[in-house]
C-alpha positions in Angstrom: 90.2 22.1 -25.3 87.5 24.6 -24.3 83.9 24.3 -25.5 80.9 26.6 -25.2 77.4 25.5 -26.3 74.5 27.7 -27.4 71.0 26.7 -28.4 70.0 28.9 -31.4 66.8 27.1 -32.3 64.7 24.1 -31.4 67.2 21.8 -33.0 70.0 24.1 -34.0 73.2 24.3 -31.9 76.3 26.4 -32.0 79.6 25.1 -30.6 82.5 27.4 -30.1 85.6 25.3 -29.7 89.1 26.5 -28.7 92.1 24.1 -29.0 95.8 24.8 -28.2 97.6 26.2 -31.2 100.6 24.0 -30.2 98.6 20.9 -31.1 98.0 22.3 -34.6 101.6 23.4 -35.2 102.8 20.0 -33.9 100.6 18.2 -36.5 101.8 20.5 -39.2 105.5 19.9 -38.4 104.9 16.2 -38.3 103.2 16.2 -41.7 105.9 18.3 -43.2 108.5 15.9 -41.9 106.6 12.9 -43.3 106.4 14.7 -46.7 110.1 15.3 -46.6 110.8 11.6 -46.2 108.3 10.4 -48.7 107.9 13.1 -51.4 109.9 12.6 -54.7 111.0 15.8 -56.3 113.3 16.3 -59.3 116.8 17.4 -58.2 116.6 16.0 -54.7 117.5 12.5 -53.4 114.7 10.5 -51.8 114.2 11.6 -48.2 116.5 14.6 -48.6 114.0 17.3 -49.7 114.7 20.4 -47.5 111.9 21.5 -45.1 111.8 25.0 -46.8 111.1 23.4 -50.2 108.3 21.3 -48.7 106.9 24.4 -47.1 107.0 26.3 -50.4 105.5 23.5 -52.5 103.1 21.8 -50.1 102.8 24.1 -47.1 99.3 25.4 -47.8 97.9 22.0 -48.6 99.5 20.4 -45.5 98.2 23.2 -43.2 94.7 22.8 -44.7 94.7 19.1 -44.1 96.0 19.5 -40.6 93.3 22.1 -39.8 90.6 19.8 -41.2 91.9 16.9 -39.1 92.0 19.1 -36.0 88.4 20.3 -36.5 87.2 16.8 -37.2 88.7 15.2 -34.1 88.0 18.0 -31.7 84.4 18.4 -33.0 83.8 14.6 -32.4 85.2 15.0 -28.9 83.1 18.1 -28.2 79.8 16.6 -29.3 80.6 13.5 -27.3 81.3 15.5 -24.2 78.1 17.6 -24.6 76.1 14.5 -25.4 74.9 15.9 -28.7 73.7 13.9 -31.8 74.4 15.9 -34.9 71.9 15.3 -37.7 74.4 16.3 -40.4 77.9 17.6 -40.9 78.4 21.0 -39.2 79.1 24.4 -40.9 82.5 25.5 -39.7 83.7 29.1 -39.4 87.3 29.9 -38.5 90.1 32.2 -39.4 92.6 29.3 -38.7 94.9 31.8 -37.1 96.1 31.4 -33.5 94.9 34.0 -30.9 96.4 34.0 -27.4 97.9 30.5 -28.1 94.5 29.0 -29.2 92.8 28.3 -32.5 89.0 28.9 -32.3 86.3 27.8 -34.6 82.5 27.9 -34.6 80.5 24.8 -35.6 76.8 25.3 -36.4 74.6 22.3 -36.9 71.3 20.6 -36.2 70.8 17.8 -33.8 68.4 14.8 -33.9 65.3 15.4 -31.8 64.9 14.0 -28.3 61.8 11.9 -28.9 61.5 9.9 -25.7 60.7 6.3 -25.3 59.0 4.9 -28.4 56.2 2.5 -27.6 55.2 0.1 -30.4 53.1 -2.3 -28.4 49.8 -0.8 -29.6 50.7 -0.5 -33.3 48.6 -2.6 -35.6 50.9 -4.2 -38.1 49.8 -6.4 -41.1 52.6 -8.7 -42.1 52.3 -10.2 -45.5 53.3 -13.9 -45.9 53.7 -15.9 -49.1 55.6 -18.9 -50.4 56.8 -20.2 -53.8 54.6 -23.0 -55.2 55.4 -25.5 -57.9 53.1 -23.5 -60.2 55.2 -20.4 -59.7 58.3 -22.3 -60.7 56.4 -23.5 -63.8 55.4 -19.9 -64.7 59.0 -18.7 -64.3 60.3 -21.4 -66.5 57.7 -20.5 -69.1 58.8 -16.9 -68.9 62.4 -18.0 -69.4 61.3 -19.9 -72.5 59.6 -16.8 -73.8 62.8 -14.8 -73.3 64.7 -17.4 -75.4 62.1 -17.7 -78.1 63.1 -17.5 -81.8 61.1 -15.8 -84.5 60.4 -17.5 -87.8 58.7 -15.9 -90.9 55.3 -17.4 -91.8 53.1 -17.0 -94.9 49.8 -17.2 -93.0 47.8 -14.2 -91.8 49.0 -12.5 -88.6 47.5 -13.5 -85.3 47.8 -12.5 -81.6 51.3 -13.1 -80.4 53.0 -12.8 -83.8 55.7 -10.3 -84.5 54.8 -7.9 -87.3 57.1 -5.7 -89.2 55.3 -2.9 -91.0 55.4 0.6 -92.4 52.9 3.2 -91.5 52.0 6.9 -92.0 49.3 8.9 -90.3 47.4 12.1 -90.9 44.7 13.9 -89.0 43.3 17.3 -88.5 46.2 19.7 -88.9 49.1 17.2 -88.9 50.8 14.6 -91.0 53.1 11.8 -89.6 55.6 10.7 -92.2 56.0 7.0 -93.1 58.2 5.0 -90.8 59.1 1.3 -90.3 58.4 -0.4 -87.0 58.0 -3.8 -85.4 55.6 -5.0 -82.7 54.4 -8.1 -81.0 50.7 -8.1 -81.7 48.8 -7.8 -78.4 51.7 -6.2 -76.6 50.2 -2.7 -76.9 53.6 -1.3 -77.9 52.0 0.3 -81.0 48.6 0.8 -79.4 45.8 -1.7 -79.2 43.8 -0.4 -82.1 46.6 -0.4 -84.6 47.8 -3.9 -83.5 44.3 -5.3 -83.7 44.1 -4.0 -87.3 47.1 -6.2 -88.3 45.3 -9.4 -87.2 44.1 -11.5 -90.2 46.4 -9.8 -92.7 49.4 -11.5 -94.4 52.7 -10.1 -95.4 52.3 -7.7 -98.4 48.9 -6.4 -97.3 48.3 -2.7 -97.6 45.3 -1.0 -96.0 44.0 2.2 -94.2 42.4 2.3 -90.8 41.2 4.9 -88.3 43.1 4.8 -85.0 42.9 6.7 -81.8 46.4 6.6 -80.4 46.9 6.3 -76.7 48.1 9.2 -74.6 51.5 7.5 -73.9 52.1 6.5 -77.6 55.8 6.2 -78.5 55.6 9.0 -81.2 54.8 12.2 -79.2 53.3 13.8 -82.3 50.6 11.1 -82.4 50.1 10.6 -78.7 46.4 11.1 -77.7 45.4 11.9 -81.3 42.9 10.4 -83.8 44.3 9.7 -87.3 43.8 7.8 -90.5 46.7 5.4 -90.7 48.1 3.9 -93.9 49.8 0.5 -93.3 51.9 -1.8 -95.3 52.6 -5.1 -93.6 56.1 -6.2 -94.5 56.6 -9.5 -92.6 54.9 -11.8 -90.1 56.8 -14.0 -87.7 55.7 -16.6 -85.2 57.4 -17.5 -82.0 59.2 -20.8 -81.6 59.8 -21.7 -77.9 62.8 -23.8 -77.0 62.2 -27.1 -75.4 63.2 -27.5 -71.7 66.0 -29.9 -72.6 69.5 -30.4 -71.3 70.9 -27.7 -73.7 68.3 -25.2 -72.5 69.0 -25.9 -68.9 72.8 -25.8 -69.4 72.4 -22.3 -70.8 71.5 -21.2 -67.3 74.6 -22.6 -65.7 73.3 -26.0 -64.7 76.2 -28.0 -66.0 74.6 -31.5 -66.1 71.4 -30.2 -67.6 69.4 -31.9 -64.8 65.7 -30.7 -64.7 65.3 -31.2 -60.9 68.4 -29.1 -60.3 67.2 -26.5 -62.7 63.8 -26.3 -60.9 65.5 -26.0 -57.6 67.7 -23.2 -58.8 64.7 -21.3 -60.2 62.8 -21.8 -56.9 65.8 -20.5 -54.9 65.9 -17.4 -57.0 62.2 -16.8 -56.7 62.4 -17.3 -52.9 65.2 -14.8 -52.7 63.2 -12.3 -54.7 60.1 -12.9 -52.6 62.0 -12.5 -49.3 63.2 -9.1 -50.5 59.7 -8.0 -51.5 58.1 -9.2 -48.2 60.8 -7.4 -46.2 60.1 -4.2 -48.1 56.4 -4.6 -47.6 56.9 -5.1 -43.8 59.2 -2.0 -43.6 56.7 0.1 -45.5 53.9 -1.1 -43.2 56.0 -0.3 -40.1 57.0 3.1 -41.4 53.4 4.0 -42.1 52.3 3.0 -38.6 55.2 4.8 -36.9 54.6 8.1 -38.8 50.9 7.9 -38.0 51.6 7.2 -34.3 54.2 10.0 -34.0 53.0 12.8 -36.3 54.5 15.7 -34.4 58.2 14.7 -34.3 60.3 17.8 -34.7 62.7 17.2 -37.6 66.0 18.9 -38.6 65.0 21.2 -41.4 68.4 20.7 -43.1 67.7 17.0 -43.4 64.3 17.7 -44.9 65.7 20.2 -47.4 68.5 17.9 -48.4 66.1 15.0 -49.0 63.8 17.3 -51.0 66.7 18.3 -53.2 67.7 14.7 -53.7 64.2 13.7 -54.7 64.0 16.6 -57.0 67.2 15.6 -58.7 66.1 12.0 -59.1 62.8 13.1 -60.7 64.6 15.5 -63.0 67.1 12.8 -64.1 64.3 10.3 -64.8 62.5 12.9 -66.9 65.6 13.7 -68.9 66.2 10.0 -69.5 62.7 9.6 -70.8 62.9 12.8 -72.9 60.0 14.4 -71.0 59.8 18.1 -69.8 60.4 18.8 -66.1 59.5 22.0 -64.4 58.7 21.0 -60.9 60.1 23.0 -58.1 62.0 21.5 -55.1 59.1 22.6 -52.9 56.9 20.1 -54.6 58.9 17.3 -52.9 58.8 18.8 -49.4 56.0 16.6 -48.0 57.6 13.4 -49.4 61.0 14.5 -48.0 59.5 15.1 -44.6 57.9 11.7 -44.5 61.2 10.0 -45.5 63.2 11.9 -42.9 60.6 11.2 -40.3 60.8 7.5 -41.1 64.5 7.6 -40.9 64.6 9.4 -37.6 62.0 7.1 -36.0 63.7 3.9 -37.2 67.1 5.2 -36.1 65.7 6.1 -32.7 64.2 2.6 -32.3 67.5 1.1 -33.2 69.3 3.3 -30.7 66.9 2.7 -27.9 66.8 -1.0 -28.3 70.5 -1.5 -29.3 69.7 -2.9 -32.7 72.8 -3.1 -34.8 73.4 -4.4 -38.4 73.9 -8.2 -38.4 77.2 -8.7 -40.2 76.0 -12.0 -41.5 73.0 -10.4 -43.1 75.1 -7.6 -44.5 77.3 -10.2 -46.2 74.3 -12.1 -47.5 72.8 -8.9 -49.0 76.1 -8.0 -50.6 76.4 -11.4 -52.1 72.8 -11.2 -53.5 73.5 -7.8 -55.0 76.8 -9.0 -56.5 75.3 -12.1 -58.0 73.3 -9.9 -60.4 76.5 -8.7 -62.1 78.9 -10.5 -64.5 81.8 -10.1 -62.1 80.4 -10.6 -58.6 83.9 -10.6 -56.9 84.6 -7.1 -58.3 81.3 -5.8 -57.0 82.1 -7.2 -53.5 85.5 -5.6 -53.5 84.0 -2.3 -54.7 81.6 -2.2 -51.7 84.3 -3.2 -49.3 86.6 -0.4 -50.4 83.8 2.2 -50.3 82.7 3.2 -46.7 79.7 5.0 -48.2 78.4 2.0 -50.1 78.9 -0.3 -47.2 77.2 2.2 -44.9 74.2 2.2 -47.2 74.1 -1.6 -47.1 74.4 -1.7 -43.4 71.6 0.8 -43.1 69.3 -1.3 -45.3 69.9 -4.3 -43.1 69.4 -2.3 -39.9 66.1 -1.0 -41.2 64.9 -4.5 -42.0 66.0 -5.6 -38.5 64.1 -2.7 -36.9 61.0 -3.6 -38.9 61.2 -7.2 -37.8 61.7 -6.0 -34.2 58.6 -3.8 -34.4 56.5 -6.7 -35.9 57.6 -8.9 -33.0 56.6 -6.4 -30.3 53.5 -4.8 -31.9 49.9 -6.1 -32.5 50.9 -8.0 -35.6 48.6 -10.1 -37.8 49.6 -12.2 -40.8 48.1 -11.5 -44.2 48.5 -14.6 -46.4 48.7 -14.1 -50.1 50.0 -15.9 -53.2 53.4 -15.4 -54.7 51.9 -13.3 -57.6 49.8 -11.2 -55.2 52.9 -10.5 -53.0 55.0 -9.6 -56.0 52.3 -7.4 -57.6 51.6 -5.5 -54.4 55.2 -5.3 -53.3 
């Protein structure tokens, strides 16, 4: 194999690679022979399909696959010999035809920057710490009770926390909103604070008018941010009945014996797992911010920045479509965010490389188990990840990023910032 290297930009490289055509032809012949033994074609006995038939039916596909394999393996060897670190897959240009006994292709790609030794000793890192208290367990159990509450119709007037079913229509300057039936929990703000407040003190069957200024994010786009006179008919008032924390309630969460202490321990374990994830994310964000500030002039592969900007643009567009909102932002609007993300990834990756930080297989398995536990069929989720190299790669990368953040915190000027469970979860 012959390789020539050309620098065509600060980070862009061009490799011209020449490999013996014999190696390619040998691979093609081997693949054709394998196909002849394994392919099932009507009119031929298994393993007896003639080579010429294989060539006619599958020759183009086999040659394409062989060429792809040749380029892949020779490119990996070439960048290893040249001590290059490609930032992304190369653009390959080749005729695929032998010339003077060789097949030549050109690979153009960007490489990761040579940053030099990264020093984190002077970075000021604030590491958030928190723990789960008994009161946090109590609060979560109360939340679980709220999620399992039942609604019972009442004859009394509506009050805060009741569920109200009502019909309403609205009209204002230059518009009319036709009558519709809706339900809301009074005080939730789902139908706007003013309209919900007007329901308080009224019993089922009440009809009334009230002036309302609808919030800008109101569910009905035609009324959002507008003032209107609203005609209301209250159809039904229901109050919440919370379940008792008894053996039946506890058993519904998978605690077979209905034991309260076991239930509380299970709730605490879940909260601690969630808190650990939030604290890890907070630390990673803190480390990333300090690294970017300390190394603002890192040269970044433009292709990586452009790809990240396109990905962010696509995510934002998808979210807007799901929410039924217009979206007209250009990809360029995400350039700064993309650059920060790529810079963070490059710096974290470089720290991992320089300090030989590799994903801990035990932590990868624990993270996978945690993710899988949120699904109805955890075993199937685990198998899905294990079969998909891309999914597992993403998982391993998450673990490595957490390990790098912890390494930085251990070697930087780190101070602990104590906070409550609620503060950590809110700010996380």
